[in-house]
N, C-alpha and C positions, 0 to 999 in steps of 0.2 A: 252824372251829378245833376241834380235838379237845377232849373234855370234860376239864376240870381238876378237881383236888380242890375240893369245894364249900365246905368249912369251913376257915376260917383256923386256924392253929396258933400256939402261943406259941413265941418264939425269944429266946434270950439268949446273950451271949458277946462275945468280943473279935474284931473284924475289922480288916483293914488296907486302907489306901488310899494310893496315891502320886499326886502331881499336879504339874503344871508349877510351877516356881518360878524364882527368880533367885538364885544363890548364887555369890559373896557378893551381898548385897542391893544394889540400885541405886536412886538417887533418880529416879523416873520423870519428874519435871518439870525435870530439870537442863538440858534443851535448849529449854525453853519460856520460862523467866523466871529472874530472879535468885533466889537462895536465900531472900531476905527475903520474896519473894512466894509461896513454896511453900504456906503455909497458906491463902492466898486461892484459889489454883488448886485445891487439894485440896477446899475447901469447895464450889466450883463443880462439881467432879466428883461429889461426894456428892449435890448437889441435882439434877443433870441426868442421872445415870446410870441411875436406876430401881433402884439397888441400895442396900439398907440396910447401910451400912458400920458401923453400931453393933451389928449382929447378929453372933453368933459366925461365924468364917470357914467352918466346916463347912456353914453354910446357903447358901453362895454358889452351888453348883450348882443348888439349887432356885430361887433368885432369877433366875439366868440363864435358866432355862426359862420364866419368866413375862414376860420383857422382850419387848415387841412388836417385830416385824421392822421396822416403819416408824419405830422410835425409834433409840436410840443404836447398835444393832447392825445397822442397815440395810446397812452396808458389807459385812457378812459373809453377807448373804442368799443370794448365789449359791452359796457353798461350804457354808453351813450347818455351821460348825465345831462347833456344839453337839450335833449328832446322835451317838448312840451305839447300842450293840446293843439296848438296851431302851427307847430314847426317840428320837423324831425331832428333838428339840431345839427344837420350836416350841410345844408345848402344856404341857409340864411338865418339871421337871428330875429327874435321876437321880443319886444318889450311889453311885458304883461302888466297892464294897468286895470283899474276898476273905477267906476264913477263914485263909489263911496269907500271909505277906509275899511268898514266892516266886511264888505264883500272881498276886498283884497286880503284881509286876514283869514277869512274862511278858506279862500283858495290856498293860502300858505299853510293852513292847518292840514289840508289834505296832503300837501307835499311833505310836511313834517311826519304825518302818520305813515306815509309810504316809506320814508327813510328809516323811521324807527322800526317798522315792521320788518324791513329787509336787513337790519343791522343789529339791533339790541333787544327788542321787545321779547323775543323768544328766550332770551337769557334772563328775563325778569328785571331788566334794567329800564330806567326811565330815559327817554330820548328828549334832549333839550336843544332847541334851535334859537340862536340869537338873531334878531331881525332888525332892520332899519326901515322906518316908514318915511317916504318922501311924497311930496305933492308936486305935480307938474302942470304947467299951463300949456295947453296944446291947441293948435289950430291948423286945419288943412282943408283943401278943396277936394281932396281925393279920399273920401271916406265912404264906407258902405255900412248900412244898418240892416241887420237881419233879425232884429228882435221880434218882428211881426211875421216872419216867414214861417208860417205854420207847417208847410210841407217838409221842412228840414229841422223842425224844432227838436224832435227826439234825438236826431244825430248830433245836434249842437250840444245837448246837455247830457249825453250818455255818460254815466259815472265812471266807466272803465275803458271803453273803446274810443280811441282818438283817431282812428284811421280816416274817417270822413273829414274831421276838422283839419287834420294835417294835409290832406289833399286840397281842401279849400284854401288853407293858408298858402300852399305852394302856388295855387292858381292866382290868388290875389297878389302875391309877391311878383309873379311874372307879369301881371297886368298893371303893376306899379300903383296898386291901391296902398295907401299909407296907413290906414286906420280902419279897424272893424269894430262895430258896436254889436255886441252879442250877449245873449243871456248867460249868466253864470251857471255852471254845472254844480256848484257847491252851496251857494246861498240862494234860497228861494227868493225870487223877484230881484235878485242882484243883477247888475249889468257890468260886464267886463269889456275892456277896451284894449285889445292887443294892437300894438303898433308894429308895422313891418318896415319902418324907416325912421331914423332919428329926426327927419326934417320937421314933423309937426311939433316937436318939443321946443317951446320958446324959452321957458324957464323951468328949473327943477330945484326944489329946496327941501332940506331936512325938516322933519316934523318931530319925531321921537323914536326911541328904541322900544322894542318889545321882546318878550320871550314866549316861545310856545313849548309846552311840556306835554309829552305823550307817555301815558302809563301803559304797562303791559295789558291792562284790562281794556284799553281802547279809550279811556277817559283822556280828554285833552283840556289843558288849562292855558289861558292866555294872561300874561301879566305885562303891564306897562305903567308909565307915569300918568297916563290918561285914564280917568275913572271908567269911561265907556269901553276901554279896551282891557278890562279885567273881568273875565268871565270863564265859564267852563262849558264844555259840550261833550257829546259822545261821538264816536266814530260814525254812527248811523245818521247824525245830524248833518253830515257832509254830503249826503246823497241828493240834496237840493230838490229839484223837480222830480227826480226819480221816486221820491216818497209819495207823490200824489197818485 
């Protein structure tokens, strides 16, 4: 692996993240038991899931990364749905943020396209993903900025191969780097900010809901209550820097 900046730097600012949700909300136990027994089932879930439900929700990605494959998530071992660009989903969790909301949505559009492609697009169905956008105030003295590291730029923005980035993420996690500033692979000139620890997150608040629709043709539509988050694009628009 090429030599990276050896000294961590301070970083502070507001970053955006959007993630899967259910809107409007739905009682997840409604097909398991009567409403009067929901509290009992919920208690059992909290005891057996390996997840601290009392912790702030923004810590959930880090908790998922620590759950053993032979425990509650064994059913997902084959597909390893927790893997991402900077983490293989088995050793540690990553909180994927971006410096602007649009870059965050472009990254989510790629996730939605892949899920649609793997599950319903071949059957001629439209894949829809409900998402929740949040804004976090972050600050750390243990950040790394690789946005100007030209020697590794192509590996950082590779549209398909995550092997280099996952190795980098593992190295940063072992070195106790908490935050990485890196170019987005999906949004031209966008900046992503993956976190390897919850420590930099000082506050985290809800902004709005959005939906991503993926058609069998590869057309992607984004809808939300924000005018700037109502637009359409094609699958090819998500190749970011690879288009140049």
